[in-house]
A tleap script that builds the chain and sets N, CA, C and O, in Angstrom:
source leaprc.protein.ff14SB
mol = sequence {
  NMET ILE PRO LYS VAL LYS SER ILE MET THR
  LYS LYS ILE CYS GLN VAL GLY SER ALA VAL
  THR VAL GLN MET ALA ALA LYS ILE MET ALA
  ASP MET LYS ILE GLY SER LEU LEU VAL GLU
  ARG GLU ASN ALA ILE ILE GLY ILE VAL THR
  GLU THR ASP PHE ALA ARG LYS VAL LEU ALA
  GLN GLY LEU ASP PRO SER LYS THR LYS MET
  GLU GLN VAL MET SER THR PRO VAL PHE THR
  ILE ASP VAL GLU GLU SER LEU VAL GLU ALA
  ASN GLN MET MET GLU GLU LYS ASN VAL ARG
  HIE LEU ALA VAL THR GLU GLU GLY LYS MET
  VAL GLY ILE LEU SER VAL ARG ASP LEU LEU
  HIE PRO ILE PRO MET GLY CGLU
}
set mol.1.N position { 0.843 -1.196 0.000 }
set mol.1.CA position { 0.000 0.000 0.000 }
set mol.1.C position { 0.882 1.251 0.000 }
set mol.1.O position { 1.799 1.372 0.812 }
set mol.2.N position { 0.602 2.156 -0.896 }
set mol.2.CA position { 1.390 3.378 -1.016 }
set mol.2.C position { 0.919 4.390 0.033 }
set mol.2.O position { -0.273 4.688 0.118 }
set mol.3.N position { 1.860 4.920 0.838 }
set mol.3.CA position { 1.483 5.903 1.870 }
set mol.3.C position { 0.851 7.156 1.260 }
set mol.3.O position { 1.114 7.522 0.115 }
set mol.4.N position { 0.019 7.789 2.064 }
set mol.4.CA position { -0.699 8.981 1.629 }
set mol.4.C position { -0.011 10.241 2.129 }
set mol.4.O position { 0.808 10.203 3.048 }
set mol.5.N position { -0.360 11.347 1.506 }
set mol.5.CA position { 0.196 12.649 1.844 }
set mol.5.C position { 0.060 12.937 3.339 }
set mol.5.O position { 0.980 13.468 3.959 }
set mol.6.N position { -1.095 12.583 3.915 }
set mol.6.CA position { -1.341 12.900 5.330 }
set mol.6.C position { -0.345 12.226 6.268 }
set mol.6.O position { -0.175 12.663 7.407 }
set mol.7.N position { 0.320 11.160 5.799 }
set mol.7.CA position { 1.239 10.428 6.680 }
set mol.7.C position { 2.546 11.168 6.939 }
set mol.7.O position { 3.231 10.882 7.922 }
set mol.8.N position { 2.904 12.121 6.067 }
set mol.8.CA position { 4.182 12.827 6.277 }
set mol.8.C position { 4.089 14.346 6.183 }
set mol.8.O position { 5.090 15.032 6.391 }
set mol.9.N position { 2.918 14.885 5.876 }
set mol.9.CA position { 2.798 16.336 5.720 }
set mol.9.C position { 3.123 17.044 7.041 }
set mol.9.O position { 3.032 16.460 8.121 }
set mol.10.N position { 3.500 18.300 6.919 }
set mol.10.CA position { 3.716 19.151 8.083 }
set mol.10.C position { 2.384 19.808 8.407 }
set mol.10.O position { 1.781 20.463 7.557 }
set mol.11.N position { 1.934 19.628 9.632 }
set mol.11.CA position { 0.621 20.166 10.000 }
set mol.11.C position { 0.685 21.634 10.423 }
set mol.11.O position { -0.341 22.308 10.517 }
set mol.12.N position { 1.887 22.113 10.672 }
set mol.12.CA position { 2.058 23.500 11.083 }
set mol.12.C position { 1.983 24.395 9.844 }
set mol.12.O position { 2.892 24.392 9.014 }
set mol.13.N position { 0.902 25.156 9.726 }
set mol.13.CA position { 0.740 26.083 8.608 }
set mol.13.C position { 1.073 27.474 9.110 }
set mol.13.O position { 0.465 27.964 10.062 }
set mol.14.N position { 2.040 28.107 8.467 }
set mol.14.CA position { 2.422 29.459 8.859 }
set mol.14.C position { 2.151 30.390 7.687 }
set mol.14.O position { 2.484 30.089 6.541 }
set mol.15.N position { 1.550 31.505 7.994 }
set mol.15.CA position { 1.265 32.466 6.944 }
set mol.15.C position { 1.549 33.876 7.415 }
set mol.15.O position { 1.528 34.171 8.610 }
set mol.16.N position { 1.817 34.745 6.448 }
set mol.16.CA position { 2.087 36.155 6.720 }
set mol.16.C position { 1.288 36.988 5.733 }
set mol.16.O position { 0.854 36.496 4.691 }
set mol.17.N position { 1.103 38.237 6.069 }
set mol.17.CA position { 0.403 39.154 5.174 }
set mol.17.C position { 1.267 39.532 3.984 }
set mol.17.O position { 2.494 39.464 4.049 }
set mol.18.N position { 0.629 39.926 2.912 }
set mol.18.CA position { 1.335 40.243 1.668 }
set mol.18.C position { 2.236 41.466 1.792 }
set mol.18.O position { 3.151 41.634 0.985 }
set mol.19.N position { 1.999 42.329 2.788 }
set mol.19.CA position { 2.809 43.534 2.963 }
set mol.19.C position { 4.000 43.325 3.914 }
set mol.19.O position { 4.787 44.249 4.120 }
set mol.20.N position { 4.138 42.134 4.488 }
set mol.20.CA position { 5.270 41.837 5.374 }
set mol.20.C position { 6.548 41.863 4.550 }
set mol.20.O position { 6.556 41.441 3.394 }
set mol.21.N position { 7.633 42.361 5.146 }
set mol.21.CA position { 8.902 42.435 4.418 }
set mol.21.C position { 9.592 41.071 4.379 }
set mol.21.O position { 9.342 40.203 5.215 }
set mol.22.N position { 10.454 40.912 3.399 }
set mol.22.CA position { 11.259 39.699 3.264 }
set mol.22.C position { 12.091 39.490 4.525 }
set mol.22.O position { 12.223 38.364 5.004 }
set mol.23.N position { 12.644 40.554 5.055 }
set mol.23.CA position { 13.470 40.440 6.257 }
set mol.23.C position { 12.673 39.863 7.427 }
set mol.23.O position { 13.163 38.980 8.131 }
set mol.24.N position { 11.465 40.347 7.638 }
set mol.24.CA position { 10.621 39.855 8.723 }
set mol.24.C position { 10.214 38.406 8.464 }
set mol.24.O position { 10.230 37.581 9.378 }
set mol.25.N position { 9.851 38.099 7.224 }
set mol.25.CA position { 9.457 36.737 6.881 }
set mol.25.C position { 10.620 35.763 7.083 }
set mol.25.O position { 10.424 34.657 7.586 }
set mol.26.N position { 11.823 36.171 6.693 }
set mol.26.CA position { 13.005 35.317 6.869 }
set mol.26.C position { 13.249 35.055 8.347 }
set mol.26.O position { 13.623 33.946 8.727 }
set mol.27.N position { 13.042 36.061 9.178 }
set mol.27.CA position { 13.214 35.879 10.626 }
set mol.27.C position { 12.179 34.893 11.166 }
set mol.27.O position { 12.515 34.021 11.969 }
set mol.28.N position { 10.940 35.022 10.738 }
set mol.28.CA position { 9.883 34.096 11.160 }
set mol.28.C position { 10.253 32.668 10.760 }
set mol.28.O position { 10.142 31.742 11.563 }
set mol.29.N position { 10.691 32.501 9.518 }
set mol.29.CA position { 11.050 31.174 9.028 }
set mol.29.C position { 12.220 30.597 9.822 }
set mol.29.O position { 12.221 29.412 10.156 }
set mol.30.N position { 13.206 31.423 10.122 }
set mol.30.CA position { 14.365 30.956 10.898 }
set mol.30.C position { 13.947 30.572 12.315 }
set mol.30.O position { 14.346 29.525 12.825 }
set mol.31.N position { 13.143 31.424 12.946 }
set mol.31.CA position { 12.687 31.155 14.318 }
set mol.31.C position { 11.860 29.872 14.397 }
set mol.31.O position { 11.962 29.120 15.367 }
set mol.32.N position { 11.046 29.627 13.377 }
set mol.32.CA position { 10.158 28.462 13.384 }
set mol.32.C position { 10.791 27.232 12.731 }
set mol.32.O position { 10.212 26.145 12.738 }
set mol.33.N position { 11.985 27.417 12.168 }
set mol.33.CA position { 12.702 26.324 11.491 }
set mol.33.C position { 11.859 25.702 10.372 }
set mol.33.O position { 11.695 24.485 10.292 }
set mol.34.N position { 11.328 26.585 9.506 }
set mol.34.CA position { 10.524 26.140 8.371 }
set mol.34.C position { 11.096 26.748 7.088 }
set mol.34.O position { 11.845 27.724 7.133 }
set mol.35.N position { 10.734 26.160 5.945 }
set mol.35.CA position { 11.279 26.602 4.669 }
set mol.35.C position { 10.311 27.347 3.773 }
set mol.35.O position { 10.664 27.733 2.659 }
set mol.36.N position { 9.080 27.554 4.254 }
set mol.36.CA position { 8.102 28.273 3.424 }
set mol.36.C position { 7.048 28.942 4.298 }
set mol.36.O position { 6.811 28.546 5.440 }
set mol.37.N position { 6.430 29.958 3.731 }
set mol.37.CA position { 5.316 30.655 4.367 }
set mol.37.C position { 4.235 30.880 3.314 }
set mol.37.O position { 4.531 31.229 2.172 }
set mol.38.N position { 3.001 30.681 3.705 }
set mol.38.CA position { 1.896 31.053 2.832 }
set mol.38.C position { 1.684 32.558 2.964 }
set mol.38.O position { 1.889 33.130 4.034 }
set mol.39.N position { 1.275 33.187 1.878 }
set mol.39.CA position { 1.046 34.634 1.874 }
set mol.39.C position { -0.447 34.869 1.732 }
set mol.39.O position { -1.106 34.309 0.855 }
set mol.40.N position { -0.970 35.725 2.632 }
set mol.40.CA position { -2.417 35.974 2.599 }
set mol.40.C position { -2.729 37.452 2.508 }
set mol.40.O position { -1.963 38.313 2.940 }
set mol.41.N position { -3.893 37.709 1.923 }
set mol.41.CA position { -4.437 39.056 1.853 }
set mol.41.C position { -5.939 38.926 2.015 }
set mol.41.O position { -6.583 38.133 1.328 }
set mol.42.N position { -6.492 39.708 2.928 }
set mol.42.CA position { -7.941 39.702 3.190 }
set mol.42.C position { -8.460 38.284 3.442 }
set mol.42.O position { -9.469 37.868 2.872 }
set mol.43.N position { -7.748 37.550 4.310 }
set mol.43.CA position { -8.116 36.197 4.747 }
set mol.43.C position { -8.118 35.150 3.627 }
set mol.43.O position { -8.737 34.096 3.770 }
set mol.44.N position { -7.438 35.429 2.528 }
set mol.44.CA position { -7.328 34.458 1.444 }
set mol.44.C position { -5.847 34.207 1.141 }
set mol.44.O position { -5.050 35.145 1.109 }
set mol.45.N position { -5.485 32.954 0.920 }
set mol.45.CA position { -4.110 32.612 0.558 }
set mol.45.C position { -3.905 33.009 -0.901 }
set mol.45.O position { -4.628 32.552 -1.786 }
set mol.46.N position { -2.914 33.864 -1.141 }
set mol.46.CA position { -2.681 34.352 -2.502 }
set mol.46.C position { -1.336 33.909 -3.075 }
set mol.46.O position { -1.066 34.110 -4.259 }
set mol.47.N position { -0.490 33.305 -2.233 }
set mol.47.CA position { 0.804 32.871 -2.734 }
set mol.47.C position { 1.584 32.119 -1.675 }
set mol.47.O position { 1.106 31.891 -0.564 }
set mol.48.N position { 2.803 31.736 -2.050 }
set mol.48.CA position { 3.713 31.053 -1.144 }
set mol.48.C position { 5.101 31.626 -1.386 }
set mol.48.O position { 5.458 31.954 -2.518 }
set mol.49.N position { 5.872 31.743 -0.326 }
set mol.49.CA position { 7.253 32.212 -0.445 }
set mol.49.C position { 8.147 31.188 0.238 }
set mol.49.O position { 7.818 30.662 1.301 }
set mol.50.N position { 9.279 30.919 -0.390 }
set mol.50.CA position { 10.200 29.900 0.108 }
set mol.50.C position { 11.604 30.465 0.221 }
set mol.50.O position { 11.884 31.569 -0.246 }
set mol.51.N position { 12.487 29.692 0.850 }
set mol.51.CA position { 13.896 30.082 0.930 }
set mol.51.C position { 14.471 30.299 -0.467 }
set mol.51.O position { 15.266 31.214 -0.681 }
set mol.52.N position { 14.072 29.467 -1.405 }
set mol.52.CA position { 14.554 29.600 -2.783 }
set mol.52.C position { 14.111 30.932 -3.386 }
set mol.52.O position { 14.877 31.575 -4.103 }
set mol.53.N position { 12.870 31.349 -3.094 }
set mol.53.CA position { 12.403 32.659 -3.585 }
set mol.53.C position { 13.283 33.778 -3.042 }
set mol.53.O position { 13.618 34.711 -3.772 }
set mol.54.N position { 13.657 33.695 -1.777 }
set mol.54.CA position { 14.521 34.722 -1.188 }
set mol.54.C position { 15.856 34.787 -1.925 }
set mol.54.O position { 16.351 35.872 -2.233 }
set mol.55.N position { 16.432 33.621 -2.204 }
set mol.55.CA position { 17.733 33.583 -2.878 }
set mol.55.C position { 17.638 34.111 -4.312 }
set mol.55.O position { 18.441 34.948 -4.725 }
set mol.56.N position { 16.652 33.618 -5.067 }
set mol.56.CA position { 16.559 33.952 -6.495 }
set mol.56.C position { 15.924 35.307 -6.790 }
set mol.56.O position { 16.338 36.010 -7.711 }
set mol.57.N position { 14.912 35.664 -5.998 }
set mol.57.CA position { 14.140 36.867 -6.318 }
set mol.57.C position { 14.531 38.092 -5.499 }
set mol.57.O position { 14.167 39.216 -5.846 }
set mol.58.N position { 15.268 37.879 -4.416 }
set mol.58.CA position { 15.673 39.018 -3.588 }
set mol.58.C position { 17.189 39.191 -3.660 }
set mol.58.O position { 17.677 40.188 -4.192 }
set mol.59.N position { 17.924 38.233 -3.132 }
set mol.59.CA position { 19.382 38.356 -3.067 }
set mol.59.C position { 20.021 38.444 -4.449 }
set mol.59.O position { 20.837 39.333 -4.690 }
set mol.60.N position { 19.667 37.543 -5.356 }
set mol.60.CA position { 20.272 37.533 -6.688 }
set mol.60.C position { 19.921 38.793 -7.491 }
set mol.60.O position { 20.668 39.190 -8.385 }
set mol.61.N position { 18.789 39.413 -7.170 }
set mol.61.CA position { 18.357 40.621 -7.879 }
set mol.61.C position { 18.826 41.904 -7.182 }
set mol.61.O position { 18.601 43.009 -7.675 }
set mol.62.N position { 19.480 41.737 -6.027 }
set mol.62.CA position { 19.990 42.905 -5.311 }
set mol.62.C position { 18.912 43.738 -4.638 }
set mol.62.O position { 19.115 44.929 -4.399 }
set mol.63.N position { 17.766 43.133 -4.326 }
set mol.63.CA position { 16.695 43.870 -3.651 }
set mol.63.C position { 16.995 44.007 -2.162 }
set mol.63.O position { 17.713 43.186 -1.592 }
set mol.64.N position { 16.453 45.028 -1.542 }
set mol.64.CA position { 16.639 45.281 -0.115 }
set mol.64.C position { 15.590 44.482 0.669 }
set mol.64.O position { 14.398 44.775 0.578 }
set mol.65.N position { 16.030 43.469 1.442 }
set mol.65.CA position { 15.077 42.641 2.197 }
set mol.65.C position { 14.234 43.431 3.206 }
set mol.65.O position { 13.134 43.008 3.561 }
set mol.66.N position { 14.746 44.569 3.664 }
set mol.66.CA position { 13.984 45.349 4.649 }
set mol.66.C position { 12.893 46.187 3.990 }
set mol.66.O position { 12.036 46.741 4.679 }
set mol.67.N position { 12.920 46.285 2.646 }
set mol.67.CA position { 11.915 47.082 1.939 }
set mol.67.C position { 11.066 46.255 0.969 }
set mol.67.O position { 10.006 46.708 0.535 }
set mol.68.N position { 11.518 45.067 0.634 }
set mol.68.CA position { 10.806 44.223 -0.329 }
set mol.68.C position { 9.681 43.473 0.370 }
set mol.68.O position { 9.893 42.841 1.405 }
set mol.69.N position { 8.489 43.546 -0.200 }
set mol.69.CA position { 7.298 42.926 0.388 }
set mol.69.C position { 7.072 41.523 -0.171 }
set mol.69.O position { 7.540 41.183 -1.257 }
set mol.70.N position { 6.346 40.723 0.598 }
set mol.70.CA position { 6.040 39.350 0.195 }
set mol.70.C position { 5.367 39.294 -1.166 }
set mol.70.O position { 5.695 38.432 -1.981 }
set mol.71.N position { 4.428 40.204 -1.428 }
set mol.71.CA position { 3.702 40.161 -2.690 }
set mol.71.C position { 4.609 40.364 -3.897 }
set mol.71.O position { 4.233 40.015 -5.016 }
set mol.72.N position { 5.808 40.927 -3.686 }
set mol.72.CA position { 6.753 41.144 -4.777 }
set mol.72.C position { 7.543 39.880 -5.119 }
set mol.72.O position { 8.041 39.751 -6.237 }
set mol.73.N position { 7.663 38.951 -4.177 }
set mol.73.CA position { 8.530 37.783 -4.395 }
set mol.73.C position { 7.819 36.438 -4.254 }
set mol.73.O position { 8.425 35.390 -4.476 }
set mol.74.N position { 6.555 36.463 -3.893 }
set mol.74.CA position { 5.831 35.199 -3.696 }
set mol.74.C position { 5.602 34.495 -5.030 }
set mol.74.O position { 5.599 35.118 -6.091 }
set mol.75.N position { 5.413 33.195 -4.948 }
set mol.75.CA position { 5.037 32.399 -6.112 }
set mol.75.C position { 3.536 32.179 -6.058 }
set mol.75.O position { 2.957 31.966 -4.993 }
set mol.76.N position { 2.927 32.235 -7.218 }
set mol.76.CA position { 1.496 32.040 -7.307 }
set mol.76.C position { 1.187 31.342 -8.620 }
set mol.76.O position { 1.884 31.600 -9.602 }
set mol.77.N position { 0.199 30.484 -8.700 }
set mol.77.CA position { -0.714 30.091 -7.625 }
set mol.77.C position { -0.053 29.105 -6.661 }
set mol.77.O position { 1.027 28.578 -6.928 }
set mol.78.N position { -0.722 28.874 -5.546 }
set mol.78.CA position { -0.303 27.846 -4.601 }
set mol.78.C position { -0.967 26.553 -5.058 }
set mol.78.O position { -2.194 26.462 -5.097 }
set mol.79.N position { -0.164 25.560 -5.400 }
set mol.79.CA position { -0.715 24.286 -5.839 }
set mol.79.C position { -1.105 23.458 -4.618 }
set mol.79.O position { -0.400 23.453 -3.609 }
set mol.80.N position { -2.229 22.764 -4.720 }
set mol.80.CA position { -2.741 21.992 -3.588 }
set mol.80.C position { -2.892 20.522 -3.959 }
set mol.80.O position { -3.021 20.149 -5.124 }
set mol.81.N position { -2.870 19.711 -2.907 }
set mol.81.CA position { -3.096 18.272 -3.057 }
set mol.81.C position { -3.921 17.811 -1.860 }
set mol.81.O position { -3.759 18.327 -0.754 }
set mol.82.N position { -4.792 16.853 -2.080 }
set mol.82.CA position { -5.653 16.349 -1.016 }
set mol.82.C position { -4.874 15.412 -0.089 }
set mol.82.O position { -3.967 14.708 -0.532 }
set mol.83.N position { -5.228 15.406 1.190 }
set mol.83.CA position { -4.562 14.561 2.196 }
set mol.83.C position { -4.596 13.084 1.841 }
set mol.83.O position { -3.720 12.328 2.260 }
set mol.84.N position { -5.594 12.665 1.075 }
set mol.84.CA position { -5.758 11.249 0.747 }
set mol.84.C position { -4.975 10.811 -0.492 }
set mol.84.O position { -4.930 9.622 -0.808 }
set mol.85.N position { -4.363 11.756 -1.187 }
set mol.85.CA position { -3.569 11.393 -2.375 }
set mol.85.C position { -2.301 10.665 -1.944 }
set mol.85.O position { -1.844 10.807 -0.810 }
set mol.86.N position { -1.747 9.892 -2.855 }
set mol.86.CA position { -0.524 9.136 -2.555 }
set mol.86.C position { 0.697 10.038 -2.652 }
set mol.86.O position { 0.672 11.087 -3.296 }
set mol.87.N position { 1.767 9.601 -1.993 }
set mol.87.CA position { 3.030 10.331 -2.071 }
set mol.87.C position { 3.591 10.284 -3.487 }
set mol.87.O position { 4.303 11.197 -3.906 }
set mol.88.N position { 3.276 9.236 -4.216 }
set mol.88.CA position { 3.696 9.144 -5.619 }
set mol.88.C position { 3.031 10.274 -6.417 }
set mol.88.O position { 3.685 10.952 -7.209 }
set mol.89.N position { 1.735 10.467 -6.198 }
set mol.89.CA position { 0.999 11.541 -6.865 }
set mol.89.C position { 1.580 12.906 -6.490 }
set mol.89.O position { 1.738 13.770 -7.353 }
set mol.90.N position { 1.896 13.103 -5.220 }
set mol.90.CA position { 2.477 14.371 -4.763 }
set mol.90.C position { 3.814 14.626 -5.451 }
set mol.90.O position { 4.078 15.736 -5.915 }
set mol.91.N position { 4.644 13.608 -5.515 }
set mol.91.CA position { 5.947 13.730 -6.152 }
set mol.91.C position { 5.788 14.084 -7.636 }
set mol.91.O position { 6.503 14.942 -8.156 }
set mol.92.N position { 4.851 13.421 -8.307 }
set mol.92.CA position { 4.606 13.701 -9.726 }
set mol.92.C position { 4.100 15.129 -9.929 }
set mol.92.O position { 4.501 15.803 -10.877 }
set mol.93.N position { 3.218 15.588 -9.036 }
set mol.93.CA position { 2.690 16.940 -9.157 }
set mol.93.C position { 3.808 17.975 -8.982 }
set mol.93.O position { 3.884 18.950 -9.730 }
set mol.94.N position { 4.666 17.754 -7.995 }
set mol.94.CA position { 5.788 18.678 -7.795 }
set mol.94.C position { 6.671 18.731 -9.034 }
set mol.94.O position { 7.116 19.802 -9.446 }
set mol.95.N position { 6.918 17.572 -9.618 }
set mol.95.CA position { 7.744 17.490 -10.824 }
set mol.95.C position { 7.073 18.223 -11.993 }
set mol.95.O position { 7.719 19.016 -12.679 }
set mol.96.N position { 5.790 17.962 -12.218 }
set mol.96.CA position { 5.058 18.582 -13.328 }
set mol.96.C position { 4.957 20.094 -13.185 }
set mol.96.O position { 5.106 20.832 -14.159 }
set mol.97.N position { 4.702 20.545 -11.965 }
set mol.97.CA position { 4.500 21.977 -11.723 }
set mol.97.C position { 5.816 22.712 -11.445 }
set mol.97.O position { 5.848 23.939 -11.360 }
set mol.98.N position { 6.901 21.939 -11.305 }
set mol.98.CA position { 8.217 22.501 -10.999 }
set mol.98.C position { 8.190 23.315 -9.698 }
set mol.98.O position { 8.675 24.445 -9.640 }
set mol.99.N position { 7.607 22.705 -8.660 }
set mol.99.CA position { 7.539 23.334 -7.336 }
set mol.99.C position { 8.085 22.375 -6.290 }
set mol.99.O position { 8.183 21.171 -6.525 }
set mol.100.N position { 8.436 22.918 -5.142 }
set mol.100.CA position { 8.984 22.100 -4.065 }
set mol.100.C position { 8.067 22.048 -2.846 }
set mol.100.O position { 8.382 21.389 -1.856 }
set mol.101.N position { 6.929 22.746 -2.919 }
set mol.101.CA position { 5.963 22.770 -1.816 }
set mol.101.C position { 4.548 22.681 -2.367 }
set mol.101.O position { 4.222 23.301 -3.379 }
set mol.102.N position { 3.712 21.900 -1.690 }
set mol.102.CA position { 2.290 21.821 -2.011 }
set mol.102.C position { 1.497 22.105 -0.743 }
set mol.102.O position { 1.847 21.627 0.336 }
set mol.103.N position { 0.441 22.877 -0.876 }
set mol.103.CA position { -0.483 23.051 0.244 }
set mol.103.C position { -1.370 21.807 0.272 }
set mol.103.O position { -1.832 21.346 -0.772 }
set mol.104.N position { -1.604 21.275 1.451 }
set mol.104.CA position { -2.400 20.063 1.596 }
set mol.104.C position { -3.798 20.458 2.070 }
set mol.104.O position { -3.960 21.231 3.014 }
set mol.105.N position { -4.811 19.901 1.380 }
set mol.105.CA position { -6.187 20.234 1.721 }
set mol.105.C position { -6.973 18.992 2.138 }
set mol.105.O position { -6.674 17.866 1.738 }
set mol.106.N position { -7.978 19.246 2.950 }
set mol.106.CA position { -8.924 18.205 3.347 }
set mol.106.C position { -10.303 18.836 3.276 }
set mol.106.O position { -10.591 19.802 3.982 }
set mol.107.N position { -11.156 18.284 2.417 }
set mol.107.CA position { -12.493 18.826 2.188 }
set mol.107.C position { -12.423 20.318 1.847 }
set mol.107.O position { -13.244 21.110 2.309 }
set mol.108.N position { -11.431 20.687 1.032 }
set mol.108.CA position { -11.289 22.061 0.571 }
set mol.108.C position { -10.604 23.014 1.522 }
set mol.108.O position { -10.355 24.164 1.161 }
set mol.109.N position { -10.288 22.569 2.738 }
set mol.109.CA position { -9.654 23.425 3.737 }
set mol.109.C position { -8.163 23.091 3.833 }
set mol.109.O position { -7.787 21.919 3.850 }
set mol.110.N position { -7.317 24.122 3.895 }
set mol.110.CA position { -5.890 23.902 4.009 }
set mol.110.C position { -5.544 23.362 5.395 }
set mol.110.O position { -5.879 23.967 6.413 }
set mol.111.N position { -4.864 22.204 5.415 }
set mol.111.CA position { -4.554 21.559 6.695 }
set mol.111.C position { -3.066 21.275 6.889 }
set mol.111.O position { -2.662 20.790 7.946 }
set mol.112.N position { -2.250 21.575 5.877 }
set mol.112.CA position { -0.828 21.312 6.022 }
set mol.112.C position { -0.041 21.705 4.790 }
set mol.112.O position { -0.576 22.234 3.816 }
set mol.113.N position { 1.256 21.426 4.870 }
set mol.113.CA position { 2.188 21.701 3.771 }
set mol.113.C position { 3.002 20.434 3.544 }
set mol.113.O position { 3.374 19.747 4.495 }
set mol.114.N position { 3.269 20.136 2.300 }
set mol.114.CA position { 4.144 19.023 1.951 }
set mol.114.C position { 5.293 19.589 1.136 }
set mol.114.O position { 5.078 20.272 0.135 }
set mol.115.N position { 6.520 19.302 1.569 }
set mol.115.CA position { 7.690 19.798 0.851 }
set mol.115.C position { 8.502 18.635 0.304 }
set mol.115.O position { 8.345 17.491 0.729 }
set mol.116.N position { 9.360 18.945 -0.632 }
set mol.116.CA position { 10.289 17.951 -1.161 }
set mol.116.C position { 11.085 17.353 -0.009 }
set mol.116.O position { 11.355 16.152 0.012 }
set mol.117.N position { 11.452 18.185 0.932 }
set mol.117.CA position { 12.216 17.729 2.100 }
set mol.117.C position { 11.443 16.660 2.871 }
set mol.117.O position { 12.041 15.698 3.352 }
set mol.118.N position { 10.132 16.814 2.994 }
set mol.118.CA position { 9.304 15.813 3.678 }
set mol.118.C position { 9.395 14.464 2.972 }
set mol.118.O position { 9.406 13.419 3.623 }
set mol.119.N position { 9.462 14.486 1.649 }
set mol.119.CA position { 9.512 13.240 0.879 }
set mol.119.C position { 10.818 12.480 1.088 }
set mol.119.O position { 10.898 11.291 0.781 }
set mol.120.N position { 11.833 13.153 1.606 }
set mol.120.CA position { 13.129 12.510 1.824 }
set mol.120.C position { 13.215 11.738 3.126 }
set mol.120.O position { 14.115 10.917 3.306 }
set mol.121.N position { 12.282 11.994 4.038 }
set mol.121.CA position { 12.290 11.307 5.336 }
set mol.121.C position { 11.690 9.913 5.211 }
set mol.121.O position { 10.904 9.649 4.300 }
set mol.122.N position { 12.059 9.023 6.122 }
set mol.122.CA position { 11.456 7.679 6.091 }
set mol.122.C position { 9.934 7.775 6.174 }
set mol.122.O position { 9.383 8.604 6.898 }
set mol.123.N position { 9.278 6.912 5.418 }
set mol.123.CA position { 7.818 6.950 5.331 }
set mol.123.C position { 7.230 5.953 6.333 }
set mol.123.O position { 7.577 4.772 6.317 }
set mol.124.N position { 6.323 6.442 7.220 }
set mol.124.CA position { 5.685 5.523 8.153 }
set mol.124.C position { 4.808 4.533 7.396 }
set mol.124.O position { 4.053 4.926 6.507 }
set mol.125.N position { 4.899 3.290 7.732 }
set mol.125.CA position { 4.107 2.276 7.045 }
set mol.125.C position { 2.812 2.016 7.811 }
set mol.125.O position { 2.719 2.279 9.010 }
set mol.126.N position { 1.834 1.503 7.107 }
set mol.126.CA position { 0.569 1.160 7.748 }
set mol.126.C position { -0.446 2.272 7.744 }
set mol.126.O position { -1.476 2.154 8.407 }
set mol.127.N position { -0.196 3.365 7.014 }
set mol.127.CA position { -1.181 4.437 6.945 }
set mol.127.C position { -1.832 4.483 5.601 }
set mol.127.O position { -2.693 5.330 5.361 }
savepdb mol mol.pdb
quit
């Protein structure tokens, strides 16, 4: 039996407002030891920002992290996968969409994040 997304997803969902600076978001990510943040505006998720976005879209472009806002560097849309999908399906979706993070949903509600890093950990059997 192929394990499902829910067996290894990260249940801690962290989000910041679209006007938060890259510097503040990077501090939040470092403090929480996470590699991505969802970006929201008016109670709706509008994007995702990752460590890779900081490197490619801020540092490599010479932008000032204390002045650059999340909405300037976030990736959109946020791709989602259902908790009941297989890890094989998640891996294929990441490959097809060329992303390293998927928002995990259950009955249409966001309940977690799945990253490429999660796929590298041993998979619990029996789920």
